[in-house]
C-alpha positions in Angstrom: 0.0 0.0 0.0 1.4 3.4 -1.1 1.7 6.0 1.7 0.8 9.6 1.0 3.8 11.8 0.6 5.0 14.6 2.8 4.4 18.3 2.0 7.8 20.0 2.5 8.2 23.8 2.5 11.7 25.1 1.9 12.4 28.8 2.6 15.5 30.9 3.1 17.1 34.2 2.4 17.7 35.0 -1.2 21.2 33.8 -2.0 21.1 31.0 0.6 21.3 28.4 -2.2 17.8 27.0 -2.0 17.5 26.4 -5.7 20.9 24.7 -6.1 20.1 22.5 -3.0 16.7 21.4 -4.4 18.1 20.6 -7.8 20.8 18.4 -6.2 18.3 16.7 -3.9 16.0 15.8 -6.8 18.9 14.6 -8.9 20.3 12.3 -6.2 17.0 10.9 -4.8 13.8 9.7 -6.7 11.2 10.1 -4.0 10.9 13.9 -4.3 8.9 16.1 -6.6 9.5 19.8 -6.8 6.4 21.9 -7.1 6.8 24.6 -9.8 5.7 28.0 -8.7 4.1 30.7 -10.8 5.6 34.1 -10.8 5.3 37.5 -12.5 9.0 38.3 -12.4 11.0 38.1 -15.6 13.0 34.9 -16.4 16.7 35.0 -15.6 19.2 33.8 -18.2 18.8 30.1 -18.7 15.4 29.7 -17.0 12.6 28.1 -19.0 8.8 28.4 -18.6 7.5 25.2 -16.9 10.9 24.2 -15.6 12.1 26.7 -13.0 8.8 28.7 -12.9 5.5 29.2 -14.8 6.1 32.7 -15.9 2.9 34.8 -16.1 1.7 38.4 -16.5 0.2 40.2 -13.6 -3.2 39.9 -15.2 -2.9 36.1 -15.7 -1.7 35.7 -12.1 -4.6 37.7 -10.7 -7.1 35.7 -12.8 -5.8 32.5 -11.3 -6.2 34.0 -7.8 -9.9 34.7 -8.6 -10.2 31.0 -9.6 -8.8 29.8 -6.2 -6.0 28.1 -8.1 -3.2 28.5 -5.6 -2.3 26.8 -2.4 -0.7 30.1 -1.4 0.6 33.2 -3.1 2.4 36.4 -2.0 4.2 39.4 -3.3 8.0 39.7 -2.9 10.2 42.5 -4.2 7.4 43.8 -6.4 6.4 40.5 -8.0 3.8 37.8 -7.4 4.8 34.2 -6.5 2.3 31.4 -6.0 1.9 27.6 -5.7 -0.6 26.1 -8.2 -2.5 23.4 -6.2 -3.4 20.7 -8.8 0.1 19.4 -9.3 0.9 19.3 -5.6 -2.2 17.3 -4.7 -1.6 14.8 -7.5 2.0 14.1 -6.4 1.1 13.7 -2.7 -1.5 11.1 -3.5 1.0 9.3 -5.7 3.3 9.0 -2.6 5.9 11.6 -3.6 7.3 14.0 -1.1 6.5 17.3 -2.6 8.8 20.3 -2.1 7.5 23.8 -2.2 10.3 26.4 -2.5 8.6 29.6 -1.2 9.2 32.6 1.0 8.2 33.0 4.6 4.8 34.6 4.0 3.7 31.7 1.8 5.2 29.1 4.2 3.0 30.4 7.1 -0.1 30.2 4.8 0.7 26.6 3.8 1.1 25.6 7.5 -2.3 27.1 8.3 -4.0 25.0 5.5 -1.8 21.9 5.9 -0.8 21.5 9.6 1.2 18.4 8.8 3.5 20.2 6.3 7.2 20.2 7.3 8.8 23.7 7.3 12.6 23.9 6.7 14.6 27.1 6.6 17.9 27.2 4.7 20.5 29.5 6.1 24.1 30.5 5.0 26.9 30.0 7.5 27.1 33.8 7.7 25.8 37.0 6.2 29.2 37.7 4.6 28.7 34.4 2.6 25.2 35.4 1.7 26.3 38.8 0.3 29.1 37.1 -1.6 26.7 34.6 -3.2 24.3 37.4 -4.2 27.1 39.4 -5.8 28.4 36.2 -7.5 25.1 35.8 -9.4 26.1 38.7 -11.5 22.4 39.3 -12.3 21.4 42.1 -9.9 22.6 45.6 -9.1 24.0 46.5 -5.7 20.7 48.3 -4.9 18.7 45.2 -5.6 21.2 43.1 -3.5 20.7 45.6 -0.7 16.9 45.3 -1.0 17.2 41.5 -0.7 19.4 41.8 2.4 16.9 44.2 3.9 14.1 41.7 3.2 16.3 39.0 4.8 16.4 41.2 7.9 12.6 41.2 8.1 12.4 37.4 7.4 14.9 36.7 10.2 12.2 37.5 12.7 10.1 34.4 11.7 12.8 31.7 11.6 11.6 30.1 14.9 8.3 29.3 13.2 10.0 26.7 11.1 10.3 23.0 12.1 14.0 22.6 11.1 17.0 24.7 10.2 19.5 23.6 7.5 22.9 25.3 7.1 23.9 25.3 3.5 27.7 25.5 3.7 29.0 22.5 1.7 26.4 21.4 -0.9 27.1 17.6 -0.9 27.0 17.4 2.9 23.9 19.6 3.1 21.9 17.5 0.6 22.8 14.3 2.4 21.8 15.7 5.8 18.6 17.1 4.4 17.6 13.7 2.8 18.4 11.8 6.0 16.3 14.3 8.0 13.3 13.9 5.7 13.5 10.1 5.8 13.5 10.2 9.6 10.6 12.7 9.6 8.4 10.1 8.0 8.8 8.1 11.1 9.3 10.5 14.0 10.0 14.1 15.0 13.8 14.8 14.8 15.1 17.6 17.1 18.6 17.6 15.7 17.9 20.4 13.3 15.3 22.3 15.3 15.7 26.1 15.4 16.4 25.9 19.2 19.6 24.2 18.4 20.7 27.2 16.2 19.6 30.0 18.5 23.1 31.6 18.7 23.7 31.4 14.9 20.2 32.9 14.3 20.9 35.7 16.7 24.3 36.5 15.1 22.8 36.6 11.6 20.1 38.9 12.8 22.7 41.3 14.3 24.7 41.2 11.1 21.6 41.9 8.9 20.5 44.7 11.3 23.9 46.3 11.1 23.8 46.2 7.3 20.4 47.7 7.1 21.2 50.5 9.6 24.3 51.3 7.6 22.3 51.7 4.4 19.8 54.1 5.9 
């Protein structure tokens, strides 16, 4: 008898490496399905419609809202992002663990509708590393990077609402630890990666972000 899959919500600061982490997880393990979000932001170089995102106009997105076609949706840095619900429900019933890569506002909405959903927050080892990764993309201006760091400063307030924290330092190690954590979560609650275990790191990152934001104002 096939068991219903887990609904897994992955969030994290922009530049924390969520996308790379998810691609590696899906490449290495067959039990996961990545839910494809819809967005009104423009595609980045190399992105394809229906692969990284379903790209839509503001009008198309708002029409889907009226049709109750999203599990959740939110606005982030001037664009809409949302999770179409049909694909998610089909994959869960097929026994797949479905991963939603969404920001903190959406994660809280999912948790309200699906109390059994597992919420994971991906963090960099430091804000210096986060800034370096954002700059390394080469796709955004310094002002946009600063906007993302200011947004991260706001998001840092809600980290304790997540079930688990994952530190994305070494990709191979992080993917292996994340998979092992999710396998155990099917059977029992695992406290090893609970936010309480990372209280000092979370506080340090908050202080670094706050310092950056104050310096910008």
